[in-house]
PyMOL commands that place a pseudoatom at each C-alpha (Angstrom):
pseudoatom trace, name=CA, resn=ASP, resi=1, chain=A, elem=C, hetatm=0, pos=[-0.104, -0.165, 0.026]
pseudoatom trace, name=CA, resn=LYS, resi=2, chain=A, elem=C, hetatm=0, pos=[3.261, 2.100, 0.705]
pseudoatom trace, name=CA, resn=TYR, resi=3, chain=A, elem=C, hetatm=0, pos=[4.572, 2.119, -2.928]
pseudoatom trace, name=CA, resn=ILE, resi=4, chain=A, elem=C, hetatm=0, pos=[5.421, -0.425, -5.710]
pseudoatom trace, name=CA, resn=LYS, resi=5, chain=A, elem=C, hetatm=0, pos=[8.722, -1.735, -6.087]
pseudoatom trace, name=CA, resn=LEU, resi=6, chain=A, elem=C, hetatm=0, pos=[9.236, -2.628, -9.931]
pseudoatom trace, name=CA, resn=THR, resi=7, chain=A, elem=C, hetatm=0, pos=[11.614, -5.589, -10.558]
pseudoatom trace, name=CA, resn=ILE, resi=8, chain=A, elem=C, hetatm=0, pos=[12.981, -5.824, -14.528]
pseudoatom trace, name=CA, resn=LYS, resi=9, chain=A, elem=C, hetatm=0, pos=[14.542, -9.536, -14.384]
pseudoatom trace, name=CA, resn=THR, resi=10, chain=A, elem=C, hetatm=0, pos=[15.539, -9.816, -17.938]
pseudoatom trace, name=CA, resn=PRO, resi=11, chain=A, elem=C, hetatm=0, pos=[16.560, -6.336, -19.311]
pseudoatom trace, name=CA, resn=TYR, resi=12, chain=A, elem=C, hetatm=0, pos=[18.156, -6.980, -22.108]
pseudoatom trace, name=CA, resn=PRO, resi=13, chain=A, elem=C, hetatm=0, pos=[20.163, -10.658, -23.772]
pseudoatom trace, name=CA, resn=ASN, resi=14, chain=A, elem=C, hetatm=0, pos=[21.616, -12.954, -21.581]
pseudoatom trace, name=CA, resn=SER, resi=15, chain=A, elem=C, hetatm=0, pos=[21.476, -10.632, -18.206]
pseudoatom trace, name=CA, resn=ASN, resi=16, chain=A, elem=C, hetatm=0, pos=[22.205, -12.101, -15.055]
pseudoatom trace, name=CA, resn=LYS, resi=17, chain=A, elem=C, hetatm=0, pos=[21.340, -8.913, -13.974]
pseudoatom trace, name=CA, resn=GLN, resi=18, chain=A, elem=C, hetatm=0, pos=[18.045, -7.839, -12.448]
pseudoatom trace, name=CA, resn=PHE, resi=19, chain=A, elem=C, hetatm=0, pos=[16.760, -3.875, -11.594]
pseudoatom trace, name=CA, resn=GLU, resi=20, chain=A, elem=C, hetatm=0, pos=[14.934, -2.664, -9.210]
pseudoatom trace, name=CA, resn=TYR, resi=21, chain=A, elem=C, hetatm=0, pos=[12.971, 0.414, -8.895]
pseudoatom trace, name=CA, resn=ILE, resi=22, chain=A, elem=C, hetatm=0, pos=[10.690, 1.996, -6.132]
pseudoatom trace, name=CA, resn=LEU, resi=23, chain=A, elem=C, hetatm=0, pos=[7.370, 4.017, -7.609]
pseudoatom trace, name=CA, resn=VAL, resi=24, chain=A, elem=C, hetatm=0, pos=[6.270, 6.242, -4.629]
pseudoatom trace, name=CA, resn=ARG, resi=25, chain=A, elem=C, hetatm=0, pos=[3.229, 8.757, -4.835]
pseudoatom trace, name=CA, resn=GLU, resi=26, chain=A, elem=C, hetatm=0, pos=[3.459, 12.090, -3.584]
pseudoatom trace, name=CA, resn=ASN, resi=27, chain=A, elem=C, hetatm=0, pos=[4.379, 12.868, -0.412]
pseudoatom trace, name=CA, resn=PHE, resi=28, chain=A, elem=C, hetatm=0, pos=[5.864, 9.224, 0.212]
pseudoatom trace, name=CA, resn=ASP, resi=29, chain=A, elem=C, hetatm=0, pos=[8.624, 9.192, 3.291]
pseudoatom trace, name=CA, resn=ILE, resi=30, chain=A, elem=C, hetatm=0, pos=[11.231, 7.832, 1.180]
pseudoatom trace, name=CA, resn=SER, resi=31, chain=A, elem=C, hetatm=0, pos=[13.568, 8.196, 4.907]
pseudoatom trace, name=CA, resn=ALA, resi=32, chain=A, elem=C, hetatm=0, pos=[12.212, 4.826, 4.958]
pseudoatom trace, name=CA, resn=LEU, resi=33, chain=A, elem=C, hetatm=0, pos=[13.758, 3.251, 1.782]
pseudoatom trace, name=CA, resn=PRO, resi=34, chain=A, elem=C, hetatm=0, pos=[17.110, 1.905, 0.945]
pseudoatom trace, name=CA, resn=LYS, resi=35, chain=A, elem=C, hetatm=0, pos=[19.550, 4.511, 0.068]
pseudoatom trace, name=CA, resn=SER, resi=36, chain=A, elem=C, hetatm=0, pos=[20.815, 2.886, -3.158]
pseudoatom trace, name=CA, resn=SER, resi=37, chain=A, elem=C, hetatm=0, pos=[17.190, 2.655, -4.097]
pseudoatom trace, name=CA, resn=ILE, resi=38, chain=A, elem=C, hetatm=0, pos=[15.943, 4.299, -7.382]
pseudoatom trace, name=CA, resn=ILE, resi=39, chain=A, elem=C, hetatm=0, pos=[12.617, 5.926, -6.396]
pseudoatom trace, name=CA, resn=ILE, resi=40, chain=A, elem=C, hetatm=0, pos=[10.464, 7.017, -9.328]
pseudoatom trace, name=CA, resn=GLN, resi=41, chain=A, elem=C, hetatm=0, pos=[7.496, 9.183, -8.548]
pseudoatom trace, name=CA, resn=ILE, resi=42, chain=A, elem=C, hetatm=0, pos=[4.389, 8.340, -9.650]
pseudoatom trace, name=CA, resn=PRO, resi=43, chain=A, elem=C, hetatm=0, pos=[2.038, 9.045, -12.089]
pseudoatom trace, name=CA, resn=ILE, resi=44, chain=A, elem=C, hetatm=0, pos=[5.281, 10.034, -14.248]
pseudoatom trace, name=CA, resn=LYS, resi=45, chain=A, elem=C, hetatm=0, pos=[3.678, 13.209, -16.362]
pseudoatom trace, name=CA, resn=LYS, resi=46, chain=A, elem=C, hetatm=0, pos=[7.239, 13.460, -18.638]
pseudoatom trace, name=CA, resn=THR, resi=47, chain=A, elem=C, hetatm=0, pos=[8.740, 10.778, -20.417]
pseudoatom trace, name=CA, resn=VAL, resi=48, chain=A, elem=C, hetatm=0, pos=[11.349, 9.788, -22.825]
pseudoatom trace, name=CA, resn=VAL, resi=49, chain=A, elem=C, hetatm=0, pos=[10.528, 5.801, -24.521]
pseudoatom trace, name=CA, resn=THR, resi=50, chain=A, elem=C, hetatm=0, pos=[12.926, 4.372, -27.002]
pseudoatom trace, name=CA, resn=SER, resi=51, chain=A, elem=C, hetatm=0, pos=[11.091, 1.910, -28.811]
pseudoatom trace, name=CA, resn=THR, resi=52, chain=A, elem=C, hetatm=0, pos=[8.482, 1.929, -31.016]
pseudoatom trace, name=CA, resn=THR, resi=53, chain=A, elem=C, hetatm=0, pos=[6.782, -0.914, -28.662]
pseudoatom trace, name=CA, resn=HIS, resi=54, chain=A, elem=C, hetatm=0, pos=[6.030, 1.580, -26.257]
pseudoatom trace, name=CA, resn=ILE, resi=55, chain=A, elem=C, hetatm=0, pos=[3.931, 4.105, -27.948]
pseudoatom trace, name=CA, resn=PRO, resi=56, chain=A, elem=C, hetatm=0, pos=[0.871, 1.787, -28.264]
pseudoatom trace, name=CA, resn=MET, resi=57, chain=A, elem=C, hetatm=0, pos=[1.195, 0.987, -24.444]
pseudoatom trace, name=CA, resn=LEU, resi=58, chain=A, elem=C, hetatm=0, pos=[1.003, 4.844, -23.897]
pseudoatom trace, name=CA, resn=GLU, resi=59, chain=A, elem=C, hetatm=0, pos=[-2.256, 5.477, -26.106]
pseudoatom trace, name=CA, resn=LEU, resi=60, chain=A, elem=C, hetatm=0, pos=[-4.007, 2.632, -24.902]
pseudoatom trace, name=CA, resn=LEU, resi=61, chain=A, elem=C, hetatm=0, pos=[-3.939, 4.349, -21.307]
pseudoatom trace, name=CA, resn=GLY, resi=62, chain=A, elem=C, hetatm=0, pos=[-4.442, 7.377, -23.021]
pseudoatom trace, name=CA, resn=VAL, resi=63, chain=A, elem=C, hetatm=0, pos=[-0.851, 9.286, -21.653]
pseudoatom trace, name=CA, resn=GLU, resi=64, chain=A, elem=C, hetatm=0, pos=[0.648, 9.734, -25.197]
pseudoatom trace, name=CA, resn=SER, resi=65, chain=A, elem=C, hetatm=0, pos=[0.358, 13.579, -24.236]
pseudoatom trace, name=CA, resn=SER, resi=66, chain=A, elem=C, hetatm=0, pos=[3.657, 12.880, -21.873]
pseudoatom trace, name=CA, resn=LEU, resi=67, chain=A, elem=C, hetatm=0, pos=[5.638, 11.685, -24.289]
pseudoatom trace, name=CA, resn=VAL, resi=68, chain=A, elem=C, hetatm=0, pos=[8.195, 14.488, -24.250]
pseudoatom trace, name=CA, resn=GLY, resi=69, chain=A, elem=C, hetatm=0, pos=[11.271, 12.995, -26.482]
pseudoatom trace, name=CA, resn=PHE, resi=70, chain=A, elem=C, hetatm=0, pos=[11.949, 9.980, -28.399]
pseudoatom trace, name=CA, resn=PRO, resi=71, chain=A, elem=C, hetatm=0, pos=[15.021, 8.721, -30.823]
pseudoatom trace, name=CA, resn=ASN, resi=72, chain=A, elem=C, hetatm=0, pos=[14.473, 8.713, -34.551]
pseudoatom trace, name=CA, resn=THR, resi=73, chain=A, elem=C, hetatm=0, pos=[11.154, 9.959, -34.753]
pseudoatom trace, name=CA, resn=LYS, resi=74, chain=A, elem=C, hetatm=0, pos=[10.564, 9.255, -38.281]
pseudoatom trace, name=CA, resn=TYR, resi=75, chain=A, elem=C, hetatm=0, pos=[9.709, 5.283, -37.566]
pseudoatom trace, name=CA, resn=ILE, resi=76, chain=A, elem=C, hetatm=0, pos=[6.747, 6.369, -35.262]
pseudoatom trace, name=CA, resn=SER, resi=77, chain=A, elem=C, hetatm=0, pos=[3.468, 5.663, -37.554]
pseudoatom trace, name=CA, resn=SER, resi=78, chain=A, elem=C, hetatm=0, pos=[0.729, 6.247, -34.948]
pseudoatom trace, name=CA, resn=GLU, resi=79, chain=A, elem=C, hetatm=0, pos=[-1.512, 9.109, -36.234]
pseudoatom trace, name=CA, resn=LYS, resi=80, chain=A, elem=C, hetatm=0, pos=[-2.022, 10.345, -32.400]
pseudoatom trace, name=CA, resn=THR, resi=81, chain=A, elem=C, hetatm=0, pos=[1.655, 10.355, -31.662]
pseudoatom trace, name=CA, resn=ARG, resi=82, chain=A, elem=C, hetatm=0, pos=[2.303, 11.702, -34.923]
pseudoatom trace, name=CA, resn=LYS, resi=83, chain=A, elem=C, hetatm=0, pos=[0.156, 14.721, -34.267]
pseudoatom trace, name=CA, resn=LEU, resi=84, chain=A, elem=C, hetatm=0, pos=[2.627, 15.719, -31.602]
pseudoatom trace, name=CA, resn=ILE, resi=85, chain=A, elem=C, hetatm=0, pos=[5.897, 15.366, -33.061]
pseudoatom trace, name=CA, resn=GLU, resi=86, chain=A, elem=C, hetatm=0, pos=[4.558, 16.991, -36.180]
pseudoatom trace, name=CA, resn=ASN, resi=87, chain=A, elem=C, hetatm=0, pos=[3.342, 20.399, -33.422]
pseudoatom trace, name=CA, resn=GLY, resi=88, chain=A, elem=C, hetatm=0, pos=[6.457, 19.979, -31.655]
pseudoatom trace, name=CA, resn=THR, resi=89, chain=A, elem=C, hetatm=0, pos=[5.530, 18.738, -28.397]
pseudoatom trace, name=CA, resn=ILE, resi=90, chain=A, elem=C, hetatm=0, pos=[7.798, 15.434, -28.854]
pseudoatom trace, name=CA, resn=ARG, resi=91, chain=A, elem=C, hetatm=0, pos=[10.845, 16.159, -29.681]
pseudoatom trace, name=CA, resn=GLU, resi=92, chain=A, elem=C, hetatm=0, pos=[14.047, 14.548, -32.040]
pseudoatom trace, name=CA, resn=LEU, resi=93, chain=A, elem=C, hetatm=0, pos=[16.486, 12.736, -29.556]
pseudoatom trace, name=CA, resn=GLY, resi=94, chain=A, elem=C, hetatm=0, pos=[18.942, 11.155, -32.600]
pseudoatom trace, name=CA, resn=MET, resi=95, chain=A, elem=C, hetatm=0, pos=[20.114, 7.627, -32.396]
pseudoatom trace, name=CA, resn=ASP, resi=96, chain=A, elem=C, hetatm=0, pos=[19.065, 5.099, -30.100]
pseudoatom trace, name=CA, resn=SER, resi=97, chain=A, elem=C, hetatm=0, pos=[22.593, 3.945, -28.810]
pseudoatom trace, name=CA, resn=SER, resi=98, chain=A, elem=C, hetatm=0, pos=[23.327, 8.260, -28.812]
pseudoatom trace, name=CA, resn=LEU, resi=99, chain=A, elem=C, hetatm=0, pos=[21.063, 9.753, -27.509]
pseudoatom trace, name=CA, resn=ASN, resi=100, chain=A, elem=C, hetatm=0, pos=[21.380, 13.420, -27.758]
pseudoatom trace, name=CA, resn=THR, resi=101, chain=A, elem=C, hetatm=0, pos=[21.847, 13.720, -23.881]
pseudoatom trace, name=CA, resn=GLU, resi=102, chain=A, elem=C, hetatm=0, pos=[21.907, 17.725, -23.917]
pseudoatom trace, name=CA, resn=ILE, resi=103, chain=A, elem=C, hetatm=0, pos=[18.338, 17.963, -25.272]
pseudoatom trace, name=CA, resn=VAL, resi=104, chain=A, elem=C, hetatm=0, pos=[17.202, 14.929, -22.970]
pseudoatom trace, name=CA, resn=ILE, resi=105, chain=A, elem=C, hetatm=0, pos=[18.618, 16.774, -19.805]
pseudoatom trace, name=CA, resn=ASP, resi=106, chain=A, elem=C, hetatm=0, pos=[16.728, 19.968, -21.388]
pseudoatom trace, name=CA, resn=LEU, resi=107, chain=A, elem=C, hetatm=0, pos=[13.295, 18.069, -21.419]
pseudoatom trace, name=CA, resn=ASN, resi=108, chain=A, elem=C, hetatm=0, pos=[14.228, 17.207, -17.516]
pseudoatom trace, name=CA, resn=PRO, resi=109, chain=A, elem=C, hetatm=0, pos=[11.674, 14.097, -17.799]
pseudoatom trace, name=CA, resn=ASP, resi=110, chain=A, elem=C, hetatm=0, pos=[10.487, 12.019, -15.017]
pseudoatom trace, name=CA, resn=VAL, resi=111, chain=A, elem=C, hetatm=0, pos=[12.166, 8.854, -16.088]
pseudoatom trace, name=CA, resn=ILE, resi=112, chain=A, elem=C, hetatm=0, pos=[13.359, 7.648, -19.601]
pseudoatom trace, name=CA, resn=ILE, resi=113, chain=A, elem=C, hetatm=0, pos=[12.237, 4.324, -20.746]
pseudoatom trace, name=CA, resn=GLY, resi=114, chain=A, elem=C, hetatm=0, pos=[15.017, 2.583, -22.475]
pseudoatom trace, name=CA, resn=PHE, resi=115, chain=A, elem=C, hetatm=0, pos=[16.044, -0.745, -23.942]
pseudoatom trace, name=CA, resn=ALA, resi=116, chain=A, elem=C, hetatm=0, pos=[19.593, -2.165, -24.460]
pseudoatom trace, name=CA, resn=MET, resi=117, chain=A, elem=C, hetatm=0, pos=[21.095, -5.038, -26.064]
pseudoatom trace, name=CA, resn=ASN, resi=118, chain=A, elem=C, hetatm=0, pos=[23.931, -5.335, -23.479]
pseudoatom trace, name=CA, resn=ALA, resi=119, chain=A, elem=C, hetatm=0, pos=[24.692, -3.791, -19.846]
pseudoatom trace, name=CA, resn=GLY, resi=120, chain=A, elem=C, hetatm=0, pos=[26.603, -0.868, -21.293]
pseudoatom trace, name=CA, resn=ASN, resi=121, chain=A, elem=C, hetatm=0, pos=[24.835, 2.734, -22.821]
pseudoatom trace, name=CA, resn=LYS, resi=122, chain=A, elem=C, hetatm=0, pos=[26.785, 6.066, -22.273]
pseudoatom trace, name=CA, resn=SER, resi=123, chain=A, elem=C, hetatm=0, pos=[23.668, 7.756, -23.319]
pseudoatom trace, name=CA, resn=PHE, resi=124, chain=A, elem=C, hetatm=0, pos=[21.980, 6.005, -20.228]
pseudoatom trace, name=CA, resn=GLU, resi=125, chain=A, elem=C, hetatm=0, pos=[24.482, 6.089, -17.974]
pseudoatom trace, name=CA, resn=THR, resi=126, chain=A, elem=C, hetatm=0, pos=[25.074, 10.062, -18.749]
pseudoatom trace, name=CA, resn=VAL, resi=127, chain=A, elem=C, hetatm=0, pos=[21.261, 11.304, -18.002]
pseudoatom trace, name=CA, resn=GLU, resi=128, chain=A, elem=C, hetatm=0, pos=[21.342, 8.996, -15.070]
pseudoatom trace, name=CA, resn=ARG, resi=129, chain=A, elem=C, hetatm=0, pos=[24.302, 11.308, -13.464]
pseudoatom trace, name=CA, resn=ALA, resi=130, chain=A, elem=C, hetatm=0, pos=[22.180, 13.993, -14.262]
pseudoatom trace, name=CA, resn=GLY, resi=131, chain=A, elem=C, hetatm=0, pos=[19.390, 12.732, -11.969]
pseudoatom trace, name=CA, resn=ILE, resi=132, chain=A, elem=C, hetatm=0, pos=[17.010, 11.302, -14.864]
pseudoatom trace, name=CA, resn=PRO, resi=133, chain=A, elem=C, hetatm=0, pos=[16.094, 7.577, -13.834]
pseudoatom trace, name=CA, resn=VAL, resi=134, chain=A, elem=C, hetatm=0, pos=[16.510, 5.512, -16.757]
pseudoatom trace, name=CA, resn=ILE, resi=135, chain=A, elem=C, hetatm=0, pos=[14.347, 1.909, -16.519]
pseudoatom trace, name=CA, resn=ILE, resi=136, chain=A, elem=C, hetatm=0, pos=[15.542, -0.731, -19.240]
pseudoatom trace, name=CA, resn=ASN, resi=137, chain=A, elem=C, hetatm=0, pos=[12.252, -2.394, -20.296]
pseudoatom trace, name=CA, resn=GLY, resi=138, chain=A, elem=C, hetatm=0, pos=[12.650, -5.860, -21.970]
pseudoatom trace, name=CA, resn=ASP, resi=139, chain=A, elem=C, hetatm=0, pos=[9.236, -6.171, -23.643]
pseudoatom trace, name=CA, resn=TRP, resi=140, chain=A, elem=C, hetatm=0, pos=[11.216, -6.820, -26.891]
pseudoatom trace, name=CA, resn=LEU, resi=141, chain=A, elem=C, hetatm=0, pos=[12.409, -10.110, -25.517]
pseudoatom trace, name=CA, resn=GLU, resi=142, chain=A, elem=C, hetatm=0, pos=[8.872, -11.792, -25.554]
pseudoatom trace, name=CA, resn=GLU, resi=143, chain=A, elem=C, hetatm=0, pos=[8.304, -14.682, -27.066]
pseudoatom trace, name=CA, resn=THR, resi=144, chain=A, elem=C, hetatm=0, pos=[4.814, -14.239, -27.564]
pseudoatom trace, name=CA, resn=PRO, resi=145, chain=A, elem=C, hetatm=0, pos=[2.410, -11.681, -28.649]
pseudoatom trace, name=CA, resn=LEU, resi=146, chain=A, elem=C, hetatm=0, pos=[0.568, -11.906, -24.952]
pseudoatom trace, name=CA, resn=GLY, resi=147, chain=A, elem=C, hetatm=0, pos=[3.730, -11.727, -23.306]
pseudoatom trace, name=CA, resn=ARG, resi=148, chain=A, elem=C, hetatm=0, pos=[4.874, -8.574, -24.534]
pseudoatom trace, name=CA, resn=ALA, resi=149, chain=A, elem=C, hetatm=0, pos=[0.914, -6.820, -24.554]
pseudoatom trace, name=CA, resn=GLU, resi=150, chain=A, elem=C, hetatm=0, pos=[1.464, -7.547, -20.291]
pseudoatom trace, name=CA, resn=TRP, resi=151, chain=A, elem=C, hetatm=0, pos=[4.334, -5.023, -20.884]
pseudoatom trace, name=CA, resn=LEU, resi=152, chain=A, elem=C, hetatm=0, pos=[1.048, -3.136, -20.216]
pseudoatom trace, name=CA, resn=LYS, resi=153, chain=A, elem=C, hetatm=0, pos=[0.884, -3.443, -16.828]
pseudoatom trace, name=CA, resn=PHE, resi=154, chain=A, elem=C, hetatm=0, pos=[4.812, -1.892, -16.789]
pseudoatom trace, name=CA, resn=PHE, resi=155, chain=A, elem=C, hetatm=0, pos=[3.557, 1.292, -18.189]
pseudoatom trace, name=CA, resn=GLY, resi=156, chain=A, elem=C, hetatm=0, pos=[0.066, 1.194, -15.765]
pseudoatom trace, name=CA, resn=ALA, resi=157, chain=A, elem=C, hetatm=0, pos=[2.194, 0.971, -12.499]
pseudoatom trace, name=CA, resn=LEU, resi=158, chain=A, elem=C, hetatm=0, pos=[4.385, 4.292, -13.806]
pseudoatom trace, name=CA, resn=TYR, resi=159, chain=A, elem=C, hetatm=0, pos=[1.511, 6.191, -14.447]
pseudoatom trace, name=CA, resn=ASP, resi=160, chain=A, elem=C, hetatm=0, pos=[-0.706, 5.077, -11.600]
pseudoatom trace, name=CA, resn=MET, resi=161, chain=A, elem=C, hetatm=0, pos=[-3.227, 3.226, -13.764]
pseudoatom trace, name=CA, resn=GLU, resi=162, chain=A, elem=C, hetatm=0, pos=[-2.955, 0.078, -12.947]
pseudoatom trace, name=CA, resn=ARG, resi=163, chain=A, elem=C, hetatm=0, pos=[-6.097, -0.780, -12.761]
pseudoatom trace, name=CA, resn=LYS, resi=164, chain=A, elem=C, hetatm=0, pos=[-6.843, 0.278, -16.174]
pseudoatom trace, name=CA, resn=ALA, resi=165, chain=A, elem=C, hetatm=0, pos=[-4.058, -1.223, -17.187]
pseudoatom trace, name=CA, resn=ASP, resi=166, chain=A, elem=C, hetatm=0, pos=[-4.994, -4.796, -15.850]
pseudoatom trace, name=CA, resn=SER, resi=167, chain=A, elem=C, hetatm=0, pos=[-8.459, -4.013, -17.536]
pseudoatom trace, name=CA, resn=ILE, resi=168, chain=A, elem=C, hetatm=0, pos=[-7.186, -3.635, -21.136]
pseudoatom trace, name=CA, resn=PHE, resi=169, chain=A, elem=C, hetatm=0, pos=[-4.451, -6.625, -20.565]
pseudoatom trace, name=CA, resn=LYS, resi=170, chain=A, elem=C, hetatm=0, pos=[-7.802, -8.846, -19.448]
pseudoatom trace, name=CA, resn=THR, resi=171, chain=A, elem=C, hetatm=0, pos=[-9.639, -7.733, -22.874]
pseudoatom trace, name=CA, resn=ILE, resi=172, chain=A, elem=C, hetatm=0, pos=[-6.344, -8.035, -24.900]
pseudoatom trace, name=CA, resn=GLU, resi=173, chain=A, elem=C, hetatm=0, pos=[-6.431, -11.254, -23.380]
pseudoatom trace, name=CA, resn=ASP, resi=174, chain=A, elem=C, hetatm=0, pos=[-9.786, -12.668, -24.257]
for i in range(1, 174): cmd.bond("trace and resi %d" % i, "trace and resi %d" % (i + 1))
show_as sticks, trace
zoom trace
């Protein structure tokens, strides 16, 4: 009831490392949490995502307007999100593996939701040093469509919309 512990068990292929994030609501006293915790206040209001697989999740939850930056915006085909790009709401961030970190830091998102092929990503390390948390999302490693769809619950937790995400997932599952 006090916070959500989000654990990513397989962030990239052949990973033996797990990542844990503590999601807290406003006015939560974080002093009782371990100092090493990566804390993210929810609901997030501004985000950067780095994969086109993340766009439908934002749209299903109705939070696509929280997206402030994306690498290679030319690859986004969704009409709703294309409009946000065209009106300047979503900034172009360059290449996936080498984000324009100056723009990212200027945008100051609550979180970056990235994907990784391995443990090293200099762009992610740079923005983390600037105080912007990066969550490595392993949705692309799922082997079934339903497994990939279940990552909607991950986004639901970040936006404090778990019930809505569960309901949408149940409809997909059915």
